[in-house]
N, C-alpha and C positions, 0 to 999 in steps of 0.2 A: 631760464626765465619763462614764466607762464605767460602765454599770449592772451591778453584780455579781448573778449568779444562782447560788443554791446548787445545784450539780450533783447533790447527794445527795438532792434532793427526790424523793419517791416517784413523783411524776407523770412523771418521766423514765424510769421503768421500762417504760412503754408506748412501744414503738417504732413509728413510722409505717412503712407499707409501703414498702420500698425497691425501686424498679424495677431490672431488669437493666441492665447497661451499654449494651446495644444500644438501650434506650429512653431512656437519659440523654443519649446523644451521637449526633451525626450519623455519626461514624466511631468505633465502639467499639474499633477495633484500635490507635488511637493510644496513645502512652505516657500514663500517668495520674499526675497529681500530686494529692495530697490535702493540703488546708490545714485544720488542726483549730483551731477557734476563729476562724473567718473574719470574724466581726462582720458588717458590712453587705456584705462581699464586694468592696469596691472594688479591693483588691490583685488578686483573681482576675479581675475584669473587665478590669483593665489588662493582665494577663498574656494572657488569652484573646484580646483584640483585637489584640495585637501578635505573637502566636505561635500560629498555627493548626495547628502540627504536634504539639501536645500537647492532651490533655483535662485539664480542671481541675474538681476536686470540692471543695466546701467544706462543712464541718459546723459548725453554730452552734447554741448552746443557747438563744438568744433568738428565739422564734418570729416575732415581729413583723419582725425584720430578715430572716429567711429568706423570709417571704412577699413582702416588698418586693423582695428580690433575685430571686426566681423570676419575678415580674411583669416586672422589668426585662430578664431574659433572654428572656422570651417576646416582649416588645415589640421588642427588638433583634434577634430571630431569631439568637441566638448558639448555635451548634451544638456548641461544645466546652466548655461550662460548665454545671454543675449544682450545686444546693444541697440539703442535707439538714438538717432540724431535729432536734435532740435532744442527748443526752449522748453524746459520742464513745465514752467507755468502754463504755457499755451497748450502743451500736449495733455497735461492732466486736467485742464479745464475744458477739454474737448469732449463732448458727449460720447463720441465713438471710442474714446480711450478710458472711459470711466471704469471699465472692467479691471484696469491695472490696479488702481488704488483699492478697489473692492476686494482684491485678492492678496494684497500685500500684508505681510506680517510685521515688517520693520522697514524703516527708511533711514538712510544715513546721509548726512551732509558733511563731508570731510574736507576741511580746509578750503572752503569756497572763496571765490574772488572777493577781496575785502572792499573794493571800490571806496577808497579812503575819503574822497571829497564828499562833503555833505550833499551837494547837488546831484551826486551820482548814487546816493543811497537807494534810489528807486530801481537801480540796476541790480541790486543784491538779490540773490535767488530767493531768500526767505522774506516774504512780504505778508502783511495781515490777510490780504485777499487769498493768497496762495494757501496759507495755513487753514483758512476757513474752508476752502475747497477740500483739502486733505481731511480735515476733521469731520466733515459731513459724510465722507464715504468710507473712511477707515473702520475696520471692525474693532469692537471693544477689546482692549488688551494689546492692540498693536502699538509698536514703539517708534519713536523718532529719536535719533542720536545725532548730536551736533558736536563738531570738533574743529578747533582752530587755534592758531598761535597768535592771533590778533585780539587783544582784550576788548577793544572798542567794538569789533565785529561780534564777539561773543555776547557782549552786553546787549547789542542790538537784536541778535537772533533769540537770545533767551527772553528778552522782554516781549518780543513779538509772539513767541510760542506760549509763554506763560500767561499772556493776556487773553488767550483763548481758553474758556472754561472747560472745554472738552479734554484738556490735557493737564496732567499733574506730573511733577518731577518725582523720579524715583532715585534713591541713593545708589551710587555706582556699586557699592559693596553688596547690595541686594540684587544686582543684575546677574542672572544665571547664564554665564557664558557658555557652559557646556550644552545647554539646550537652545542656544541662540544661533543666529546666522554666522557667528564667528567663534566657534568652539575652541579654535587653536590660537585665538587672540592675534590674528594676522594684523600687521601694521601697514599703513600706506607709506609710500616713499617719502612723502612730506613729513609724516610723523617720525620716521627713522631719522631724517635730517635734523628735525627740531630736537630730538632726543640726543643725537650725537653732539649737537652744539649746546646741549644743556640749557635749552630755552624752555619756557613754560608752555604747557598745552592746556587749553581751557576746553572742557567738555561737559556735556550734560545729557541725561536720558529722560525722555518723557513717555508716559503711557496714556493711551486713549481711555477715558473713563467709560 
């Protein structure tokens, strides 16, 4: 069971010091993929270990998971993977962290917390203001990928991103996996679970105009 954390908690207003890319990665010039809401980071570990031509950065709101993931990175001496603790909205809206979005080539939102009650929609990670922040700093041609097994959440995320004129949808069949952050088509644990139970996955890819 996924532990829900209220992202609007005032404690998340304090942002940990974020090091420059040159301190995060062995080669800071590699293409950078950002996974928002990365949980324990297993998806990123799988990606980093099979594709050393990209750097992977995960942001997660549960501090315990980030601490464990960072220790695992250190023990494995993985040079193309880094984790940050905190609320992604607050982090990426901070002027000191603007360099992250400016260097990102793609962003994934994999099975984020749905927050089913309408009064809790404001707790969902994808918000109009957040997408505006991202769209103003992302390089042209950068991608956003969303994936969920909750149709209502998918419609909410899709409507929010599609309403921003800086993004347009691209057909999944036109997505070049071989040249992307995920050339081996690695799946998240949640995605494997949903597929094993023959449930539907809703996903969409957007490109920055």
